[in-house]
C-alpha positions in Angstrom: 9.1 -9.5 6.7 9.4 -6.4 8.9 6.7 -3.8 9.1 7.2 -0.4 10.5 4.5 2.2 10.8 4.2 5.8 11.6 1.2 8.0 12.1 1.5 11.5 10.7 -1.0 14.4 10.6 -3.2 13.3 7.8 -2.1 9.8 7.0 -0.3 6.6 8.2 2.9 5.5 6.6 3.7 1.8 6.5 7.1 0.4 5.4 7.4 -3.2 4.4 10.8 -4.9 4.2 11.6 -8.4 2.9 8.9 -10.7 1.5 5.2 -10.6 1.9 4.2 -14.3 1.9 1.3 -16.4 3.1 3.0 -16.9 6.4 3.1 -13.2 7.3 0.2 -11.9 5.3 -2.1 -11.7 8.3 0.3 -9.3 10.1 0.3 -7.0 7.1 -3.5 -7.2 6.8 -4.0 -6.3 10.4 -1.7 -3.3 10.2 -3.3 -2.0 7.0 -6.8 -2.6 8.3 -6.1 -0.8 11.6 -4.7 2.3 9.8 -7.5 2.4 7.3 -9.9 2.7 10.2 -7.9 5.5 11.8 -6.8 7.5 8.8 -8.1 8.7 5.4 -4.9 7.9 3.7 -2.6 4.9 4.2 0.7 5.1 2.4 2.5 1.8 1.9 6.3 2.0 1.1 7.4 -1.0 -0.8 10.9 0.3 -1.6 12.4 -2.6 0.5 9.9 -5.3 -0.6 11.7 -8.1 -2.5 8.9 -10.6 -3.0 5.1 -10.7 -2.8 2.8 -13.7 -3.3 -0.4 -13.7 -5.4 -2.4 -13.7 -2.1 -0.5 -10.6 -1.0 -1.5 -9.0 -4.3 -5.1 -10.0 -3.6 -4.8 -8.5 -0.1 -3.7 -5.2 -1.6 -6.7 -5.2 -3.9 -9.2 -6.0 -1.2 -7.7 -3.5 1.3 -7.8 -0.8 -1.4 -11.4 -1.6 -2.2 -12.4 -1.6 1.4 -10.7 1.8 1.9 -12.4 3.2 -1.2 -15.9 2.2 0.1 -15.2 4.3 3.2 -14.0 7.3 1.2 -10.3 6.5 2.1 -7.3 5.4 0.0 -4.4 3.0 0.2 -1.5 4.5 -1.7 1.6 2.5 -2.7 5.0 3.7 -3.8 8.6 2.6 -4.1 8.3 -0.5 -6.3 11.5 -2.0 -7.5 11.9 -2.7 -11.2 10.8 -6.3 -10.7 7.8 -5.3 -8.7 6.9 -2.6 -11.2 6.9 -5.3 -14.0 4.7 -7.5 -11.8 2.2 -4.8 -11.1 2.1 -3.9 -14.8 1.8 -7.5 -15.9 -1.1 -8.2 -13.5 -2.6 -4.8 -14.4 -2.7 -3.7 -10.7 -1.9 -0.2 -11.8 -5.5 0.1 -13.0 -6.9 -0.9 -9.6 -4.5 0.5 -7.1 -3.0 4.0 -6.4 0.6 3.3 -7.3 3.2 6.0 -7.5 7.0 6.2 -7.9 7.8 8.5 -4.9 6.5 9.6 -1.6 6.2 13.1 -3.0 3.9 11.8 -5.7 1.8 10.1 -3.0 1.6 13.4 -1.0 0.5 15.3 -4.2 -2.2 12.7 -4.8 -3.4 13.2 -1.2 -3.6 17.0 -1.6 -5.5 16.7 -4.9 -7.9 14.2 -3.3 -8.7 16.4 -0.4 -10.1 19.1 -2.7 
């Protein structure tokens, strides 16, 4: 797994490449947690994600819940067709902010700021 992160004006943008597995889950958790503390919005780009474990999904849920308690949001976009099916099958769409494109994420952020 490779994680790249960029801090922008009103949010952090994290890109995840490869597989999010138990072996590298802690690295992802540390990055997301740090940016939740520093920014109101954390956008996670999964367009290059090929695999995620069930514990990785649980981490997304807990990170999103933690952000929400602080008046912040974790926003996900760029799911492949297989990842989209997984998120629908597990009903994560009901619990996470998931969008198709970065533009959709930015629109969500603008609406949330009002």
